[in-house]
Each structure stands twice: as structure tokens, then as C-alpha cells.
mmJSON file of the N, C-alpha and C atoms, coordinates in Angstrom:
{"data_MODEL":{"atom_site":{
"group_PDB":["ATOM","ATOM","ATOM","ATOM","ATOM","ATOM","ATOM","ATOM","ATOM","ATOM","ATOM","ATOM","ATOM","ATOM","ATOM","ATOM","ATOM","ATOM","ATOM","ATOM","ATOM","ATOM","ATOM","ATOM","ATOM","ATOM","ATOM","ATOM","ATOM","ATOM","ATOM","ATOM","ATOM","ATOM","ATOM","ATOM","ATOM","ATOM","ATOM","ATOM","ATOM","ATOM","ATOM","ATOM","ATOM","ATOM","ATOM","ATOM","ATOM","ATOM","ATOM","ATOM","ATOM","ATOM","ATOM","ATOM","ATOM","ATOM","ATOM","ATOM","ATOM","ATOM","ATOM","ATOM","ATOM","ATOM","ATOM","ATOM","ATOM","ATOM","ATOM","ATOM","ATOM","ATOM","ATOM","ATOM","ATOM","ATOM","ATOM","ATOM","ATOM","ATOM","ATOM","ATOM","ATOM","ATOM","ATOM","ATOM","ATOM","ATOM","ATOM","ATOM","ATOM","ATOM","ATOM","ATOM","ATOM","ATOM","ATOM","ATOM","ATOM","ATOM","ATOM","ATOM","ATOM","ATOM","ATOM","ATOM","ATOM","ATOM","ATOM","ATOM","ATOM","ATOM","ATOM","ATOM","ATOM","ATOM","ATOM","ATOM","ATOM","ATOM","ATOM","ATOM","ATOM","ATOM","ATOM","ATOM","ATOM","ATOM","ATOM","ATOM","ATOM","ATOM","ATOM","ATOM","ATOM","ATOM","ATOM","ATOM","ATOM","ATOM","ATOM","ATOM","ATOM","ATOM","ATOM","ATOM","ATOM","ATOM","ATOM","ATOM","ATOM","ATOM","ATOM","ATOM","ATOM","ATOM","ATOM","ATOM","ATOM","ATOM","ATOM","ATOM","ATOM","ATOM","ATOM","ATOM","ATOM","ATOM","ATOM","ATOM","ATOM","ATOM","ATOM","ATOM","ATOM","ATOM","ATOM","ATOM","ATOM","ATOM","ATOM","ATOM","ATOM","ATOM","ATOM","ATOM","ATOM","ATOM","ATOM","ATOM","ATOM","ATOM","ATOM","ATOM","ATOM","ATOM","ATOM","ATOM","ATOM","ATOM","ATOM","ATOM","ATOM","ATOM","ATOM","ATOM","ATOM","ATOM"],
"id":[1,2,3,4,5,6,7,8,9,10,11,12,13,14,15,16,17,18,19,20,21,22,23,24,25,26,27,28,29,30,31,32,33,34,35,36,37,38,39,40,41,42,43,44,45,46,47,48,49,50,51,52,53,54,55,56,57,58,59,60,61,62,63,64,65,66,67,68,69,70,71,72,73,74,75,76,77,78,79,80,81,82,83,84,85,86,87,88,89,90,91,92,93,94,95,96,97,98,99,100,101,102,103,104,105,106,107,108,109,110,111,112,113,114,115,116,117,118,119,120,121,122,123,124,125,126,127,128,129,130,131,132,133,134,135,136,137,138,139,140,141,142,143,144,145,146,147,148,149,150,151,152,153,154,155,156,157,158,159,160,161,162,163,164,165,166,167,168,169,170,171,172,173,174,175,176,177,178,179,180,181,182,183,184,185,186,187,188,189,190,191,192,193,194,195,196,197,198,199,200,201,202,203,204,205,206,207,208,209,210],
"type_symbol":["N","C","C","N","C","C","N","C","C","N","C","C","N","C","C","N","C","C","N","C","C","N","C","C","N","C","C","N","C","C","N","C","C","N","C","C","N","C","C","N","C","C","N","C","C","N","C","C","N","C","C","N","C","C","N","C","C","N","C","C","N","C","C","N","C","C","N","C","C","N","C","C","N","C","C","N","C","C","N","C","C","N","C","C","N","C","C","N","C","C","N","C","C","N","C","C","N","C","C","N","C","C","N","C","C","N","C","C","N","C","C","N","C","C","N","C","C","N","C","C","N","C","C","N","C","C","N","C","C","N","C","C","N","C","C","N","C","C","N","C","C","N","C","C","N","C","C","N","C","C","N","C","C","N","C","C","N","C","C","N","C","C","N","C","C","N","C","C","N","C","C","N","C","C","N","C","C","N","C","C","N","C","C","N","C","C","N","C","C","N","C","C","N","C","C","N","C","C","N","C","C","N","C","C","N","C","C","N","C","C"],
"label_atom_id":["N","CA","C","N","CA","C","N","CA","C","N","CA","C","N","CA","C","N","CA","C","N","CA","C","N","CA","C","N","CA","C","N","CA","C","N","CA","C","N","CA","C","N","CA","C","N","CA","C","N","CA","C","N","CA","C","N","CA","C","N","CA","C","N","CA","C","N","CA","C","N","CA","C","N","CA","C","N","CA","C","N","CA","C","N","CA","C","N","CA","C","N","CA","C","N","CA","C","N","CA","C","N","CA","C","N","CA","C","N","CA","C","N","CA","C","N","CA","C","N","CA","C","N","CA","C","N","CA","C","N","CA","C","N","CA","C","N","CA","C","N","CA","C","N","CA","C","N","CA","C","N","CA","C","N","CA","C","N","CA","C","N","CA","C","N","CA","C","N","CA","C","N","CA","C","N","CA","C","N","CA","C","N","CA","C","N","CA","C","N","CA","C","N","CA","C","N","CA","C","N","CA","C","N","CA","C","N","CA","C","N","CA","C","N","CA","C","N","CA","C","N","CA","C","N","CA","C","N","CA","C","N","CA","C","N","CA","C","N","CA","C","N","CA","C"],
"label_alt_id":[null,null,null,null,null,null,null,null,null,null,null,null,null,null,null,null,null,null,null,null,null,null,null,null,null,null,null,null,null,null,null,null,null,null,null,null,null,null,null,null,null,null,null,null,null,null,null,null,null,null,null,null,null,null,null,null,null,null,null,null,null,null,null,null,null,null,null,null,null,null,null,null,null,null,null,null,null,null,null,null,null,null,null,null,null,null,null,null,null,null,null,null,null,null,null,null,null,null,null,null,null,null,null,null,null,null,null,null,null,null,null,null,null,null,null,null,null,null,null,null,null,null,null,null,null,null,null,null,null,null,null,null,null,null,null,null,null,null,null,null,null,null,null,null,null,null,null,null,null,null,null,null,null,null,null,null,null,null,null,null,null,null,null,null,null,null,null,null,null,null,null,null,null,null,null,null,null,null,null,null,null,null,null,null,null,null,null,null,null,null,null,null,null,null,null,null,null,null,null,null,null,null,null,null,null,null,null,null,null,null],
"label_comp_id":["MET","MET","MET","LYS","LYS","LYS","GLU","GLU","GLU","LYS","LYS","LYS","ALA","ALA","ALA","ARG","ARG","ARG","ARG","ARG","ARG","ILE","ILE","ILE","LYS","LYS","LYS","TYR","TYR","TYR","LYS","LYS","LYS","VAL","VAL","VAL","LEU","LEU","LEU","GLN","GLN","GLN","LYS","LYS","LYS","PHE","PHE","PHE","MET","MET","MET","HIS","HIS","HIS","ILE","ILE","ILE","ARG","ARG","ARG","TYR","TYR","TYR","VAL","VAL","VAL","LEU","LEU","LEU","GLU","GLU","GLU","ASP","ASP","ASP","ASN","ASN","ASN","SER","SER","SER","GLY","GLY","GLY","LEU","LEU","LEU","SER","SER","SER","VAL","VAL","VAL","VAL","VAL","VAL","GLU","GLU","GLU","MET","MET","MET","ILE","ILE","ILE","LEU","LEU","LEU","ILE","ILE","ILE","LEU","LEU","LEU","VAL","VAL","VAL","VAL","VAL","VAL","ILE","ILE","ILE","ILE","ILE","ILE","ALA","ALA","ALA","LEU","LEU","LEU","VAL","VAL","VAL","LEU","LEU","LEU","ILE","ILE","ILE","PHE","PHE","PHE","LYS","LYS","LYS","ASN","ASN","ASN","GLN","GLN","GLN","LEU","LEU","LEU","ILE","ILE","ILE","SER","SER","SER","LEU","LEU","LEU","VAL","VAL","VAL","ASN","ASN","ASN","SER","SER","SER","ILE","ILE","ILE","PHE","PHE","PHE","ASP","ASP","ASP","LYS","LYS","LYS","ILE","ILE","ILE","THR","THR","THR","SER","SER","SER","GLU","GLU","GLU","SER","SER","SER","ALA","ALA","ALA","GLY","GLY","GLY","ILE","ILE","ILE"],
"label_asym_id":["A","A","A","A","A","A","A","A","A","A","A","A","A","A","A","A","A","A","A","A","A","A","A","A","A","A","A","A","A","A","A","A","A","A","A","A","A","A","A","A","A","A","A","A","A","A","A","A","A","A","A","A","A","A","A","A","A","A","A","A","A","A","A","A","A","A","A","A","A","A","A","A","A","A","A","A","A","A","A","A","A","A","A","A","A","A","A","A","A","A","A","A","A","A","A","A","A","A","A","A","A","A","A","A","A","A","A","A","A","A","A","A","A","A","A","A","A","A","A","A","A","A","A","A","A","A","A","A","A","A","A","A","A","A","A","A","A","A","A","A","A","A","A","A","A","A","A","A","A","A","A","A","A","A","A","A","A","A","A","A","A","A","A","A","A","A","A","A","A","A","A","A","A","A","A","A","A","A","A","A","A","A","A","A","A","A","A","A","A","A","A","A","A","A","A","A","A","A","A","A","A","A","A","A","A","A","A","A","A","A"],
"label_entity_id":["1","1","1","1","1","1","1","1","1","1","1","1","1","1","1","1","1","1","1","1","1","1","1","1","1","1","1","1","1","1","1","1","1","1","1","1","1","1","1","1","1","1","1","1","1","1","1","1","1","1","1","1","1","1","1","1","1","1","1","1","1","1","1","1","1","1","1","1","1","1","1","1","1","1","1","1","1","1","1","1","1","1","1","1","1","1","1","1","1","1","1","1","1","1","1","1","1","1","1","1","1","1","1","1","1","1","1","1","1","1","1","1","1","1","1","1","1","1","1","1","1","1","1","1","1","1","1","1","1","1","1","1","1","1","1","1","1","1","1","1","1","1","1","1","1","1","1","1","1","1","1","1","1","1","1","1","1","1","1","1","1","1","1","1","1","1","1","1","1","1","1","1","1","1","1","1","1","1","1","1","1","1","1","1","1","1","1","1","1","1","1","1","1","1","1","1","1","1","1","1","1","1","1","1","1","1","1","1","1","1"],
"label_seq_id":[1,1,1,2,2,2,3,3,3,4,4,4,5,5,5,6,6,6,7,7,7,8,8,8,9,9,9,10,10,10,11,11,11,12,12,12,13,13,13,14,14,14,15,15,15,16,16,16,17,17,17,18,18,18,19,19,19,20,20,20,21,21,21,22,22,22,23,23,23,24,24,24,25,25,25,26,26,26,27,27,27,28,28,28,29,29,29,30,30,30,31,31,31,32,32,32,33,33,33,34,34,34,35,35,35,36,36,36,37,37,37,38,38,38,39,39,39,40,40,40,41,41,41,42,42,42,43,43,43,44,44,44,45,45,45,46,46,46,47,47,47,48,48,48,49,49,49,50,50,50,51,51,51,52,52,52,53,53,53,54,54,54,55,55,55,56,56,56,57,57,57,58,58,58,59,59,59,60,60,60,61,61,61,62,62,62,63,63,63,64,64,64,65,65,65,66,66,66,67,67,67,68,68,68,69,69,69,70,70,70],
"pdbx_PDB_ins_code":[null,null,null,null,null,null,null,null,null,null,null,null,null,null,null,null,null,null,null,null,null,null,null,null,null,null,null,null,null,null,null,null,null,null,null,null,null,null,null,null,null,null,null,null,null,null,null,null,null,null,null,null,null,null,null,null,null,null,null,null,null,null,null,null,null,null,null,null,null,null,null,null,null,null,null,null,null,null,null,null,null,null,null,null,null,null,null,null,null,null,null,null,null,null,null,null,null,null,null,null,null,null,null,null,null,null,null,null,null,null,null,null,null,null,null,null,null,null,null,null,null,null,null,null,null,null,null,null,null,null,null,null,null,null,null,null,null,null,null,null,null,null,null,null,null,null,null,null,null,null,null,null,null,null,null,null,null,null,null,null,null,null,null,null,null,null,null,null,null,null,null,null,null,null,null,null,null,null,null,null,null,null,null,null,null,null,null,null,null,null,null,null,null,null,null,null,null,null,null,null,null,null,null,null,null,null,null,null,null,null],
"Cartn_x":[44.325,43.678,42.746,43.214,42.382,41.137,41.281,40.129,39.061,39.506,38.562,37.843,38.562,37.953,36.974,37.325,36.439,35.15,35.269,34.064,33.172,33.773,32.986,32.287,33.011,32.416,31.256,31.415,30.358,29.12,29.344,28.213,27.486,28.224,27.598,26.788,27.331,26.617,25.342,25.409,24.21,23.142,23.542,22.574,21.956,22.779,22.27,21.258,21.566,20.648,19.341,19.424,18.209,17.35,17.97,17.216,16.567,17.306,16.754,15.56,15.673,14.567,13.332,13.529,12.402,11.727,12.516,11.94,11.193,11.657,11.016,9.846,9.688,8.631,7.302,6.352,5.055,3.965,4.274,3.233,2.78,3.441,3.14,1.836,1.64,0.463,-0.418,-1.685,-2.623,-3.296,-4.078,-4.758,-5.745,-6.418,-7.398,-6.704,-5.565,-4.848,-4.38,-3.906,-3.48,-4.648,-5.802,-6.99,-7.402,-7.364,-7.715,-6.755,-5.48,-4.498,-4.785,-5.071,-5.392,-6.659,-7.661,-8.908,-8.653,-7.844,-7.532,-6.772,-5.817,-5.052,-5.954,-6.815,-7.732,-8.687,-9.186,-10.082,-9.378,-8.127,-7.381,-7.149,-6.856,-6.664,-7.964,-9.079,-10.362,-10.743,-10.471,-10.815,-9.986,-8.696,-7.797,-7.452,-8.365,-8.123,-7.799,-8.6,-8.39,-7.071,-6.76,-5.506,-4.307,-4.411,-3.313,-3.106,-4.203,-4.096,-3.444,-3.864,-3.269,-1.794,-1.446,-0.051,0.813,0.351,1.109,1.231,0.154,0.213,1.205,1.209,2.145,3.591,3.811,5.17,5.618,4.755,5.136,5.314,4.495,4.67,6.016,6.403,7.691,8.84,8.721,9.762,9.881,8.773,8.781,9.389,9.014,9.534,11.023,11.479,12.89,13.756,13.191,13.978,14.199,13.359,13.55,14.803,15.225,16.412,17.708,17.622,18.867,19.467],
"Cartn_y":[-20.317,-19.224,-18.443,-18.222,-17.493,-18.284,-19.603,-20.456,-20.36,-20.342,-20.229,-18.885,-17.813,-16.482,-16.437,-17.089,-17.117,-17.876,-19.007,-19.763,-18.963,-18.263,-17.441,-16.325,-15.674,-14.605,-15.137,-16.327,-16.933,-17.23,-17.772,-18.077,-16.81,-15.759,-14.489,-13.942,-14.028,-13.556,-14.365,-15.68,-16.516,-16.101,-15.882,-15.465,-14.123,-13.188,-11.882,-12.007,-12.811,-13.001,-13.649,-14.592,-15.24,-14.235,-13.432,-12.42,-11.434,-11.028,-10.1,-10.71,-11.982,-12.668,-12.73,-13.06,-13.166,-11.808,-10.741,-9.415,-8.923,-9.303,-8.842,-9.72,-10.892,-11.82,-11.335,-11.01,-10.487,-11.549,-12.756,-13.766,-14.351,-14.013,-14.64,-14.188,-12.901,-12.389,-11.6,-11.857,-11.066,-10.057,-9.183,-8.151,-8.78,-9.821,-10.483,-11.075,-11.691,-12.266,-11.188,-10.074,-8.97,-8.426,-8.288,-7.792,-8.773,-10.063,-11.063,-11.026,-10.866,-10.774,-9.548,-8.418,-7.199,-7.359,-8.023,-8.252,-9.112,-10.139,-11.0,-10.222,-9.405,-8.622,-7.627,-6.955,-5.992,-6.704,-7.87,-8.629,-9.042,-9.491,-9.874,-8.681,-7.53,-6.328,-5.959,-6.041,-5.712,-6.719,-7.991,-9.022,-8.863,-8.601,-8.522,-7.087,-6.161,-4.741,-4.448,-4.949,-4.66,-5.25,-6.465,-7.082,-6.314,-5.859,-5.1,-3.769,-3.096,-1.82,-2.014,-3.043,-3.273,-3.667,-4.436,-4.816,-3.599,-2.737,-1.533,-0.616,-0.464,0.377,-0.17,-1.479,-2.044,-1.902,-2.03,-1.837,-0.395,0.57,1.976,2.312,1.729,1.947,1.42,0.244,-0.328,0.516,0.983,1.847,3.131,3.715,4.959,4.747,3.665,3.431,3.094,2.369,2.012,3.15,4.051,5.179,6.21,6.217,7.157,6.817,5.564,5.136,5.45,5.888,6.154,7.475],
"Cartn_z":[1.635,2.337,1.407,0.172,-0.784,-1.145,-1.205,-1.528,-0.438,0.82,1.93,1.894,1.625,1.521,0.353,-0.746,-1.906,-1.597,-0.855,-0.494,0.446,1.405,2.335,1.577,0.666,-0.138,-0.977,-1.533,-2.34,-1.494,-0.278,0.598,1.029,1.346,1.724,0.555,-0.637,-1.821,-2.053,-1.839,-1.973,-0.976,0.289,1.313,0.953,0.488,0.094,-1.036,-2.033,-3.153,-2.699,-1.761,-1.246,-0.487,0.353,1.106,0.142,-0.877,-1.855,-2.586,-2.951,-3.628,-2.733,-1.458,-0.532,-0.357,-0.242,-0.051,-1.287,-2.468,-3.694,-4.129,-3.506,-3.882,-3.315,-4.187,-3.763,-3.754,-4.101,-4.25,-2.916,-1.825,-0.543,0.081,0.219,0.905,-0.055,0.05,-0.737,0.191,-0.391,0.381,1.365,0.944,1.809,3.037,2.833,3.966,4.922,4.405,5.261,6.072,5.447,6.163,7.242,6.951,7.966,9.15,8.886,9.971,10.824,10.194,10.949,11.771,11.22,11.952,13.19,13.053,14.191,15.259,14.854,15.825,16.549,15.819,16.437,17.389,16.999,17.871,19.156,19.05,20.253,21.172,20.587,21.406,22.116,21.412,22.046,23.119,22.9,23.884,25.153,24.989,26.138,26.507,26.236,26.471,27.937,28.843,30.267,30.766,30.351,30.77,30.213,28.966,28.37,29.074,29.415,30.117,31.481,32.224,33.54,33.419,32.393,32.183,31.887,30.986,30.639,31.848,32.609,33.81,34.827,35.032,36.001,35.523,34.231,33.691,33.907,33.61,33.804,35.283,36.152,37.584,38.055,37.584,37.957,37.425,36.194,35.626,36.434,36.785,37.556,38.936,39.596,40.959,40.933,39.924,39.874,39.35,38.553,38.059,39.156,40.189,41.307,42.084,42.068,42.802,42.089,40.851,40.093,40.455],
"occupancy":[1.0,1.0,1.0,1.0,1.0,1.0,1.0,1.0,1.0,1.0,1.0,1.0,1.0,1.0,1.0,1.0,1.0,1.0,1.0,1.0,1.0,1.0,1.0,1.0,1.0,1.0,1.0,1.0,1.0,1.0,1.0,1.0,1.0,1.0,1.0,1.0,1.0,1.0,1.0,1.0,1.0,1.0,1.0,1.0,1.0,1.0,1.0,1.0,1.0,1.0,1.0,1.0,1.0,1.0,1.0,1.0,1.0,1.0,1.0,1.0,1.0,1.0,1.0,1.0,1.0,1.0,1.0,1.0,1.0,1.0,1.0,1.0,1.0,1.0,1.0,1.0,1.0,1.0,1.0,1.0,1.0,1.0,1.0,1.0,1.0,1.0,1.0,1.0,1.0,1.0,1.0,1.0,1.0,1.0,1.0,1.0,1.0,1.0,1.0,1.0,1.0,1.0,1.0,1.0,1.0,1.0,1.0,1.0,1.0,1.0,1.0,1.0,1.0,1.0,1.0,1.0,1.0,1.0,1.0,1.0,1.0,1.0,1.0,1.0,1.0,1.0,1.0,1.0,1.0,1.0,1.0,1.0,1.0,1.0,1.0,1.0,1.0,1.0,1.0,1.0,1.0,1.0,1.0,1.0,1.0,1.0,1.0,1.0,1.0,1.0,1.0,1.0,1.0,1.0,1.0,1.0,1.0,1.0,1.0,1.0,1.0,1.0,1.0,1.0,1.0,1.0,1.0,1.0,1.0,1.0,1.0,1.0,1.0,1.0,1.0,1.0,1.0,1.0,1.0,1.0,1.0,1.0,1.0,1.0,1.0,1.0,1.0,1.0,1.0,1.0,1.0,1.0,1.0,1.0,1.0,1.0,1.0,1.0,1.0,1.0,1.0,1.0,1.0,1.0,1.0,1.0,1.0,1.0,1.0,1.0],
"B_iso_or_equiv":[0.0,0.0,0.0,0.0,0.0,0.0,0.0,0.0,0.0,0.0,0.0,0.0,0.0,0.0,0.0,0.0,0.0,0.0,0.0,0.0,0.0,0.0,0.0,0.0,0.0,0.0,0.0,0.0,0.0,0.0,0.0,0.0,0.0,0.0,0.0,0.0,0.0,0.0,0.0,0.0,0.0,0.0,0.0,0.0,0.0,0.0,0.0,0.0,0.0,0.0,0.0,0.0,0.0,0.0,0.0,0.0,0.0,0.0,0.0,0.0,0.0,0.0,0.0,0.0,0.0,0.0,0.0,0.0,0.0,0.0,0.0,0.0,0.0,0.0,0.0,0.0,0.0,0.0,0.0,0.0,0.0,0.0,0.0,0.0,0.0,0.0,0.0,0.0,0.0,0.0,0.0,0.0,0.0,0.0,0.0,0.0,0.0,0.0,0.0,0.0,0.0,0.0,0.0,0.0,0.0,0.0,0.0,0.0,0.0,0.0,0.0,0.0,0.0,0.0,0.0,0.0,0.0,0.0,0.0,0.0,0.0,0.0,0.0,0.0,0.0,0.0,0.0,0.0,0.0,0.0,0.0,0.0,0.0,0.0,0.0,0.0,0.0,0.0,0.0,0.0,0.0,0.0,0.0,0.0,0.0,0.0,0.0,0.0,0.0,0.0,0.0,0.0,0.0,0.0,0.0,0.0,0.0,0.0,0.0,0.0,0.0,0.0,0.0,0.0,0.0,0.0,0.0,0.0,0.0,0.0,0.0,0.0,0.0,0.0,0.0,0.0,0.0,0.0,0.0,0.0,0.0,0.0,0.0,0.0,0.0,0.0,0.0,0.0,0.0,0.0,0.0,0.0,0.0,0.0,0.0,0.0,0.0,0.0,0.0,0.0,0.0,0.0,0.0,0.0,0.0,0.0,0.0,0.0,0.0,0.0],
"pdbx_formal_charge":[null,null,null,null,null,null,null,null,null,null,null,null,null,null,null,null,null,null,null,null,null,null,null,null,null,null,null,null,null,null,null,null,null,null,null,null,null,null,null,null,null,null,null,null,null,null,null,null,null,null,null,null,null,null,null,null,null,null,null,null,null,null,null,null,null,null,null,null,null,null,null,null,null,null,null,null,null,null,null,null,null,null,null,null,null,null,null,null,null,null,null,null,null,null,null,null,null,null,null,null,null,null,null,null,null,null,null,null,null,null,null,null,null,null,null,null,null,null,null,null,null,null,null,null,null,null,null,null,null,null,null,null,null,null,null,null,null,null,null,null,null,null,null,null,null,null,null,null,null,null,null,null,null,null,null,null,null,null,null,null,null,null,null,null,null,null,null,null,null,null,null,null,null,null,null,null,null,null,null,null,null,null,null,null,null,null,null,null,null,null,null,null,null,null,null,null,null,null,null,null,null,null,null,null,null,null,null,null,null,null],
"auth_seq_id":[1,1,1,2,2,2,3,3,3,4,4,4,5,5,5,6,6,6,7,7,7,8,8,8,9,9,9,10,10,10,11,11,11,12,12,12,13,13,13,14,14,14,15,15,15,16,16,16,17,17,17,18,18,18,19,19,19,20,20,20,21,21,21,22,22,22,23,23,23,24,24,24,25,25,25,26,26,26,27,27,27,28,28,28,29,29,29,30,30,30,31,31,31,32,32,32,33,33,33,34,34,34,35,35,35,36,36,36,37,37,37,38,38,38,39,39,39,40,40,40,41,41,41,42,42,42,43,43,43,44,44,44,45,45,45,46,46,46,47,47,47,48,48,48,49,49,49,50,50,50,51,51,51,52,52,52,53,53,53,54,54,54,55,55,55,56,56,56,57,57,57,58,58,58,59,59,59,60,60,60,61,61,61,62,62,62,63,63,63,64,64,64,65,65,65,66,66,66,67,67,67,68,68,68,69,69,69,70,70,70],
"auth_comp_id":["MET","MET","MET","LYS","LYS","LYS","GLU","GLU","GLU","LYS","LYS","LYS","ALA","ALA","ALA","ARG","ARG","ARG","ARG","ARG","ARG","ILE","ILE","ILE","LYS","LYS","LYS","TYR","TYR","TYR","LYS","LYS","LYS","VAL","VAL","VAL","LEU","LEU","LEU","GLN","GLN","GLN","LYS","LYS","LYS","PHE","PHE","PHE","MET","MET","MET","HIS","HIS","HIS","ILE","ILE","ILE","ARG","ARG","ARG","TYR","TYR","TYR","VAL","VAL","VAL","LEU","LEU","LEU","GLU","GLU","GLU","ASP","ASP","ASP","ASN","ASN","ASN","SER","SER","SER","GLY","GLY","GLY","LEU","LEU","LEU","SER","SER","SER","VAL","VAL","VAL","VAL","VAL","VAL","GLU","GLU","GLU","MET","MET","MET","ILE","ILE","ILE","LEU","LEU","LEU","ILE","ILE","ILE","LEU","LEU","LEU","VAL","VAL","VAL","VAL","VAL","VAL","ILE","ILE","ILE","ILE","ILE","ILE","ALA","ALA","ALA","LEU","LEU","LEU","VAL","VAL","VAL","LEU","LEU","LEU","ILE","ILE","ILE","PHE","PHE","PHE","LYS","LYS","LYS","ASN","ASN","ASN","GLN","GLN","GLN","LEU","LEU","LEU","ILE","ILE","ILE","SER","SER","SER","LEU","LEU","LEU","VAL","VAL","VAL","ASN","ASN","ASN","SER","SER","SER","ILE","ILE","ILE","PHE","PHE","PHE","ASP","ASP","ASP","LYS","LYS","LYS","ILE","ILE","ILE","THR","THR","THR","SER","SER","SER","GLU","GLU","GLU","SER","SER","SER","ALA","ALA","ALA","GLY","GLY","GLY","ILE","ILE","ILE"],
"auth_asym_id":["A","A","A","A","A","A","A","A","A","A","A","A","A","A","A","A","A","A","A","A","A","A","A","A","A","A","A","A","A","A","A","A","A","A","A","A","A","A","A","A","A","A","A","A","A","A","A","A","A","A","A","A","A","A","A","A","A","A","A","A","A","A","A","A","A","A","A","A","A","A","A","A","A","A","A","A","A","A","A","A","A","A","A","A","A","A","A","A","A","A","A","A","A","A","A","A","A","A","A","A","A","A","A","A","A","A","A","A","A","A","A","A","A","A","A","A","A","A","A","A","A","A","A","A","A","A","A","A","A","A","A","A","A","A","A","A","A","A","A","A","A","A","A","A","A","A","A","A","A","A","A","A","A","A","A","A","A","A","A","A","A","A","A","A","A","A","A","A","A","A","A","A","A","A","A","A","A","A","A","A","A","A","A","A","A","A","A","A","A","A","A","A","A","A","A","A","A","A","A","A","A","A","A","A","A","A","A","A","A","A"],
"auth_atom_id":["N","CA","C","N","CA","C","N","CA","C","N","CA","C","N","CA","C","N","CA","C","N","CA","C","N","CA","C","N","CA","C","N","CA","C","N","CA","C","N","CA","C","N","CA","C","N","CA","C","N","CA","C","N","CA","C","N","CA","C","N","CA","C","N","CA","C","N","CA","C","N","CA","C","N","CA","C","N","CA","C","N","CA","C","N","CA","C","N","CA","C","N","CA","C","N","CA","C","N","CA","C","N","CA","C","N","CA","C","N","CA","C","N","CA","C","N","CA","C","N","CA","C","N","CA","C","N","CA","C","N","CA","C","N","CA","C","N","CA","C","N","CA","C","N","CA","C","N","CA","C","N","CA","C","N","CA","C","N","CA","C","N","CA","C","N","CA","C","N","CA","C","N","CA","C","N","CA","C","N","CA","C","N","CA","C","N","CA","C","N","CA","C","N","CA","C","N","CA","C","N","CA","C","N","CA","C","N","CA","C","N","CA","C","N","CA","C","N","CA","C","N","CA","C","N","CA","C","N","CA","C","N","CA","C","N","CA","C","N","CA","C","N","CA","C"],
"pdbx_PDB_model_num":[1,1,1,1,1,1,1,1,1,1,1,1,1,1,1,1,1,1,1,1,1,1,1,1,1,1,1,1,1,1,1,1,1,1,1,1,1,1,1,1,1,1,1,1,1,1,1,1,1,1,1,1,1,1,1,1,1,1,1,1,1,1,1,1,1,1,1,1,1,1,1,1,1,1,1,1,1,1,1,1,1,1,1,1,1,1,1,1,1,1,1,1,1,1,1,1,1,1,1,1,1,1,1,1,1,1,1,1,1,1,1,1,1,1,1,1,1,1,1,1,1,1,1,1,1,1,1,1,1,1,1,1,1,1,1,1,1,1,1,1,1,1,1,1,1,1,1,1,1,1,1,1,1,1,1,1,1,1,1,1,1,1,1,1,1,1,1,1,1,1,1,1,1,1,1,1,1,1,1,1,1,1,1,1,1,1,1,1,1,1,1,1,1,1,1,1,1,1,1,1,1,1,1,1,1,1,1,1,1,1]
}}}
């Protein structure tokens, strides 16, 4: 039983160390890549602006109509 608990503790510690390494690793994204991602997101929002507005309005209308029944 102690061996099983020790193996589980070891695996959890390994996962924690891996997550910590990934979070501290700065080599993945550069400033240029971040700017390009932001430009793409902004372009998509501008292209689909009308559809997004109608979607948000319909969601709020549904929330308002269904909350009246509560």
C-alpha cells in the first residue's frame, strides 16, 4: 500500500514539475507572434462584427425572456 502511495506521489510531483517548466518557459512565443495573433483576432472581430452583435443580442434576449419566468 505504501509503495502505491509513493508511486502516486511521484507521478503527481512529476506532473507538477512539468507544468511549472511549461509555465516558466519563455522561448515559445515572441512579441511578433503575439502581435500577429492579436491582429488576426481583431480582423476576425471586424469582419464578423454584425454577426457577433446579432448573436449577443439574441443571447441576451433569450436570457431576459427566460429569467422573467423564474
